[in-house]
C-alpha positions as CSV (number, residue, x, y, z in Angstrom):
1,M,7.7,-32.3,-17.6
2,Q,4.8,-30.5,-15.9
3,K,3.5,-27.6,-17.9
4,R,3.9,-24.1,-16.5
5,H,0.8,-23.1,-14.7
6,A,-0.6,-20.2,-12.7
7,A,-2.1,-20.2,-9.2
8,I,-4.9,-17.8,-8.4
9,V,-5.6,-16.6,-4.9
10,Y,-8.9,-14.7,-4.9
11,N,-11.2,-13.0,-2.5
12,P,-14.7,-14.5,-3.1
13,I,-16.5,-11.4,-1.8
14,K,-14.9,-8.9,-4.2
15,V,-13.9,-10.8,-7.4
16,P,-16.2,-11.3,-10.5
17,L,-15.3,-14.9,-10.5
18,D,-16.9,-16.1,-13.7
19,R,-15.2,-13.3,-15.7
20,L,-11.9,-14.1,-14.0
21,R,-12.1,-17.8,-14.9
22,R,-12.9,-17.0,-18.5
23,A,-9.9,-14.7,-18.8
24,V,-7.6,-17.2,-17.2
25,L,-8.8,-20.0,-19.5
26,E,-8.2,-17.8,-22.5
27,Q,-4.6,-17.1,-21.5
28,E,-3.9,-20.7,-20.7
29,R,-5.0,-21.7,-24.3
30,E,-3.1,-18.8,-25.9
31,H,0.2,-19.5,-24.1
32,G,0.0,-23.2,-23.9
33,W,0.1,-23.3,-20.1
34,G,-1.4,-26.1,-18.0
35,E,-4.5,-25.8,-16.0
36,S,-4.4,-23.1,-13.3
37,S,-5.0,-23.9,-9.6
38,W,-7.5,-21.9,-7.6
39,F,-7.3,-20.9,-3.9
40,E,-10.0,-19.0,-2.1
41,T,-9.2,-16.7,0.8
42,D,-11.0,-16.8,4.2
43,S,-11.6,-14.2,6.9
44,D,-9.1,-15.8,9.3
45,D,-5.9,-14.8,7.4
46,S,-7.1,-12.8,4.3
47,G,-5.0,-14.9,2.0
48,R,-1.7,-16.0,3.5
49,R,-2.8,-19.6,4.0
50,A,-4.2,-19.8,0.5
51,A,-0.9,-18.3,-0.9
52,E,1.2,-20.9,1.0
53,E,-1.0,-23.7,-0.5
54,A,-0.6,-22.1,-3.9
55,L,3.3,-22.0,-3.6
56,A,3.4,-25.7,-2.7
57,G,2.3,-26.4,-6.3
58,D,5.3,-24.5,-7.7
59,P,3.4,-22.1,-10.0
60,A,5.0,-19.9,-12.5
61,V,3.1,-16.9,-11.2
62,V,0.7,-16.3,-8.3
63,I,-2.3,-14.1,-9.4
64,V,-3.9,-12.1,-6.6
65,A,-7.5,-11.1,-7.2
66,G,-8.6,-8.8,-4.4
67,G,-7.9,-5.6,-2.6
68,D,-4.8,-4.2,-0.9
69,G,-5.5,-6.4,2.2
70,T,-5.4,-9.5,0.1
71,V,-2.3,-8.4,-1.7
72,R,-0.6,-7.7,1.6
73,A,-1.4,-11.1,3.1
74,V,-0.3,-13.0,-0.1
75,T,2.9,-10.9,-0.1
76,E,3.7,-12.2,3.4
77,A,3.8,-15.7,2.0
78,V,5.4,-15.0,-1.4
79,Y,8.0,-12.3,-1.0
80,E,10.8,-14.5,0.1
81,S,10.3,-16.9,-2.8
82,E,11.3,-16.4,-6.5
83,T,7.7,-16.6,-7.6
84,P,6.3,-13.4,-9.2
85,L,3.0,-11.9,-8.2
86,A,0.4,-10.5,-10.6
87,L,-2.5,-8.2,-9.6
88,V,-6.1,-8.3,-10.6
89,P,-7.4,-5.3,-8.6
90,A,-10.8,-5.9,-7.0
91,G,-10.8,-3.7,-3.8
92,T,-11.7,-0.2,-2.7
93,G,-8.3,1.4,-2.9
94,N,-6.1,-0.9,-5.0
95,L,-3.2,1.4,-4.1
96,L,-0.3,-0.9,-5.2
97,A,-1.9,-1.4,-8.5
98,R,-2.4,2.4,-8.9
99,N,1.2,3.1,-8.1
100,L,2.4,0.5,-10.6
101,G,0.1,1.6,-13.4
102,V,-2.0,-1.6,-13.4
103,P,-5.5,-1.0,-15.0
104,L,-8.1,-1.1,-12.2
105,T,-11.1,-2.3,-14.1
106,N,-9.7,-4.4,-17.0
107,V,-9.8,-8.0,-15.7
108,E,-8.8,-9.5,-19.0
109,G,-5.8,-7.1,-19.4
110,S,-4.6,-7.8,-15.9
111,V,-4.7,-11.6,-16.4
112,A,-2.9,-11.2,-19.8
113,T,-0.1,-9.3,-17.9
114,A,0.1,-12.2,-15.4
115,F,0.9,-14.6,-18.3
116,A,3.0,-12.4,-20.5
117,G,4.1,-9.3,-18.5
118,T,7.5,-8.2,-17.2
119,A,8.4,-9.0,-13.6
120,R,9.4,-5.8,-11.7
121,A,11.1,-5.9,-8.4
122,V,9.5,-3.7,-5.7
123,D,10.4,-3.1,-2.0
124,V,8.6,-4.7,0.9
125,A,8.3,-3.1,4.3
126,V,8.5,-5.1,7.5
127,A,6.7,-3.9,10.6
128,E,7.6,-5.2,14.1
129,L,4.8,-4.3,16.4
130,E,4.5,-4.3,20.2
131,D,1.1,-4.2,21.8
132,P,0.2,-2.8,25.3
133,D,0.7,-6.2,26.9
134,G,4.3,-6.5,25.5
135,H,3.5,-9.1,22.9
136,R,5.4,-8.7,19.7
137,R,4.6,-9.7,16.1
138,T,6.0,-9.1,12.7
139,R,4.0,-8.3,9.5
140,V,4.8,-7.0,6.1
141,F,3.2,-4.4,3.8
142,V,3.7,-3.0,0.4
143,V,1.7,0.3,0.4
144,M,1.4,2.2,3.7
145,A,1.3,1.8,7.4
146,G,-0.8,4.3,9.3
147,I,-1.5,5.5,12.8
148,G,-4.2,8.0,13.5
149,L,-6.8,8.8,10.8
150,D,-5.6,6.0,8.6
151,A,-6.0,3.4,11.4
152,E,-9.4,4.8,12.4
153,M,-10.7,4.3,8.9
154,A,-9.5,0.7,8.9
155,Q,-10.9,0.0,12.3
156,H,-14.4,1.6,11.8
157,T,-15.2,0.7,8.2
158,S,-16.6,-2.8,7.5
159,A,-15.9,-4.9,4.4
160,L,-19.6,-4.9,3.6
161,A,-19.7,-1.1,3.7
162,K,-16.7,-0.8,1.4
163,K,-18.2,-3.2,-1.0
164,R,-21.5,-1.4,-1.2
165,L,-20.3,2.2,-0.9
166,G,-16.7,2.2,-2.0
167,W,-14.8,5.2,-0.7
168,L,-18.0,6.8,0.6
169,A,-17.8,4.2,3.4
170,Y,-14.8,6.1,4.8
171,V,-16.7,9.4,5.2
172,P,-18.0,8.9,8.7
173,P,-14.6,8.0,10.3
174,I,-12.9,10.8,8.4
175,A,-15.5,13.3,9.6
176,R,-15.2,12.2,13.2
177,S,-11.5,12.4,13.1
178,V,-11.4,15.8,11.4
179,I,-13.9,17.3,13.8
180,A,-12.1,15.9,16.9
181,N,-8.6,16.8,15.5
182,R,-6.8,15.3,18.4
183,L,-3.0,15.2,18.3
184,F,-1.0,12.5,20.0
185,H,2.6,12.4,21.3
186,L,5.3,10.1,20.0
187,D,9.0,9.7,20.2
188,Y,10.6,8.6,16.9
189,R,13.9,8.1,15.2
190,I,15.0,7.5,11.6
191,D,17.8,5.1,10.7
192,G,18.8,4.6,14.3
193,G,19.5,8.3,14.9
194,R,18.6,10.3,18.0
195,A,15.1,10.1,19.3
196,R,12.9,13.1,18.6
197,P,9.6,14.1,20.1
198,A,6.6,15.1,18.0
199,H,2.9,15.7,18.1
200,A,0.8,14.6,15.1
201,H,-2.8,13.8,14.2
202,T,-1.7,11.0,11.7
203,V,1.6,9.3,10.9
204,I,2.0,7.4,7.6
205,V,5.0,5.3,6.7
206,G,4.8,4.7,2.9
207,N,6.3,2.5,0.3
208,C,3.9,4.1,-2.3
209,G,2.8,7.7,-2.5
210,T,-0.4,8.0,-4.5
211,L,-3.9,7.6,-3.0
212,T,-7.2,7.0,-4.7
213,G,-8.5,10.0,-6.7
214,N,-4.9,10.7,-7.8
215,M,-4.1,12.4,-4.5
216,L,-0.4,12.4,-4.0
217,L,0.4,12.0,-0.3
218,I,4.1,11.4,-0.4
219,P,5.8,12.9,-3.5
220,A,9.2,11.2,-2.9
221,A,7.8,7.7,-2.5
222,I,8.8,5.1,-5.1
223,V,8.2,1.4,-4.7
224,D,11.7,0.3,-5.8
225,D,14.0,2.9,-4.3
226,G,15.0,0.9,-1.2
227,M,13.6,3.7,1.1
228,L,10.7,4.4,3.4
229,D,9.0,7.7,3.4
230,V,7.3,9.1,6.5
231,V,4.7,11.9,6.6
232,M,3.2,13.4,9.7
233,L,-0.1,15.3,9.4
234,R,-0.3,18.2,11.8
235,P,-3.3,20.4,10.8
236,K,-4.2,23.5,12.7
237,G,-8.0,23.2,13.1
238,R,-10.6,22.3,10.4
239,W,-9.3,24.9,8.0
240,G,-6.0,23.1,8.2
241,W,-7.6,19.9,6.9
242,A,-9.0,21.9,4.0
243,R,-5.6,23.2,3.1
244,I,-4.1,19.6,3.4
245,G,-6.8,18.3,1.0
246,T,-6.1,21.1,-1.5
247,R,-2.4,20.5,-1.3
248,L,-2.7,16.8,-1.9
249,T,-4.9,17.2,-4.9
250,A,-2.6,19.8,-6.4
251,Q,0.4,17.5,-5.8
252,G,-1.4,14.7,-7.7
253,V,-2.1,17.0,-10.7
254,A,1.5,18.3,-10.7
255,N,3.0,14.8,-10.5
256,R,1.6,13.8,-13.9
257,S,4.4,15.6,-15.8
258,R,8.2,16.3,-15.4
259,F,7.4,20.0,-15.4
260,G,4.9,19.6,-12.7
261,R,7.3,17.6,-10.5
262,S,9.9,20.4,-11.0
263,M,7.3,22.9,-9.8
264,L,6.7,20.8,-6.7
265,R,10.3,21.3,-5.7
266,L,9.7,25.1,-5.7
267,A,6.5,25.0,-3.6
268,P,6.6,26.9,-0.3
269,E,7.0,25.0,2.9
270,F,3.8,23.5,4.3
271,R,4.4,22.5,7.9
272,A,1.0,20.7,8.2
273,L,2.6,17.9,6.1
274,S,6.0,17.0,7.6
275,Y,8.2,14.5,5.7
276,A,11.3,12.3,6.4
277,Q,13.0,9.5,4.6
278,G,15.2,6.5,5.6
279,R,15.6,2.8,5.7
280,S,14.1,2.4,9.1
281,F,11.5,4.2,11.3
282,E,11.0,3.6,15.0
283,A,8.3,5.1,17.2
284,R,7.0,4.8,20.7
285,F,3.7,6.2,21.9
286,E,2.7,7.5,25.3
287,I,-0.9,6.1,24.8
288,P,-1.6,2.9,22.8
289,H,-2.8,3.7,19.3
290,H,-4.4,1.6,16.5
291,I,-2.3,0.8,13.5
292,E,-3.2,-0.3,10.0
293,L,-1.1,-2.0,7.3
294,D,-2.4,-1.7,3.7
295,G,-5.9,-0.9,4.9
296,D,-6.2,-3.7,7.5
297,G,-6.3,-3.0,11.2
298,F,-3.8,-4.7,13.5
299,G,-4.9,-3.5,16.9
300,Q,-3.2,-1.1,19.3
301,V,0.5,-0.7,19.6
302,V,2.9,1.2,21.9
303,R,5.9,0.7,19.7
304,A,6.5,0.1,16.0
305,R,9.7,-0.5,14.1
306,I,9.5,-0.5,10.3
307,T,12.3,-1.5,8.0
308,V,12.6,-2.0,4.2
309,R,13.6,-5.1,2.2
310,P,14.7,-3.6,-1.1
311,S,13.5,-5.3,-4.3
312,A,12.1,-8.3,-2.3
313,L,9.0,-8.9,-4.3
314,R,8.5,-9.4,-8.0
315,V,5.3,-8.0,-9.5
316,C,4.2,-8.5,-13.1
317,V,3.5,-5.3,-15.0
318,H,2.7,-4.7,-18.7
319,D,5.5,-3.6,-20.9
320,D,3.6,-0.4,-21.8
321,A,2.4,0.3,-18.2
322,T,2.7,3.8,-16.9
323,R,6.2,4.3,-15.7
324,L,6.9,5.7,-12.3
325,P,8.9,8.9,-11.9
326,A,12.6,8.5,-12.2
327,R,14.3,8.1,-8.8
328,G,16.1,11.4,-9.2
329,D,12.8,13.2,-9.8
330,A,11.1,11.6,-6.8
331,A,14.0,12.3,-4.4
332,Q,13.6,16.0,-5.1
333,A,9.8,16.2,-5.2
334,R,9.2,17.0,-1.6
335,S,6.6,19.7,-2.2
336,G,7.7,22.0,0.6
337,A,8.6,19.2,2.9
338,A,9.6,20.2,6.4
339,P,11.8,18.0,8.5
340,A,9.6,15.7,10.7
């Protein structure tokens, strides 16, 4: 019988490859696994083709070494299989890893979790997108989809800038967007309900809630609750952005403890952050807008329909990894959420 083996899909631009190879070899020897297979991503598909090639070899686990974009592309190929995914964070945000309590700088620890960790089922979001020419396509994501500021950051920030500057690379597009502070019109509905009009600067549909810097954008979001969480950012002027930043930072601090989460439920209403939750979200836009999925831009859309596939992806986590808030806690942690 063929020995169990791992398949590694890696982004050659971001990954410390020699260190990763040493860590994998050590785990192969420790657990008696066969030689791992290695698949390099390319700029054309960010990792989906490499993941499909990896799956053809029937690995026991697919290890993804890269950022959120690489994880998203690999998820597209893997989530309908029974093969678990393991994360070696090597990007700018690493938001799925953050939300699952995966160490961000410990390559050896992440690889050890791939070989001996526990597989946790998480949700996958499916986005059906329609561009201005009427062409439709379907993509998946595991962290967030964004229209507005989020999409502008993805569109105007190069991979080279992110590698050299990290999150500082996002400062110019953020500054331009905050200064302009343009709101756009959309018609949306949740779970097939009635269509509702809205004006927003940014719309985020999240499967995860925490951003880098421990900023909590969506208090109710949990990766395995079978729900999507929507937040619309509607600041009034530049001071409104300052209040949003302060609120998100405070939410991140409060979310670290059960007492803090209970205090979030008592926070006053804050209409600049408007929340909704459901299993599907549909939106139409008067003017085409750019959209991003897990940090990668996917061009302009006039319509988007996003649904959730509960527990569709298995991700390896350490047995002692940070536990996410209980579902009951998160469902109530809306921090002054106003109906979108």
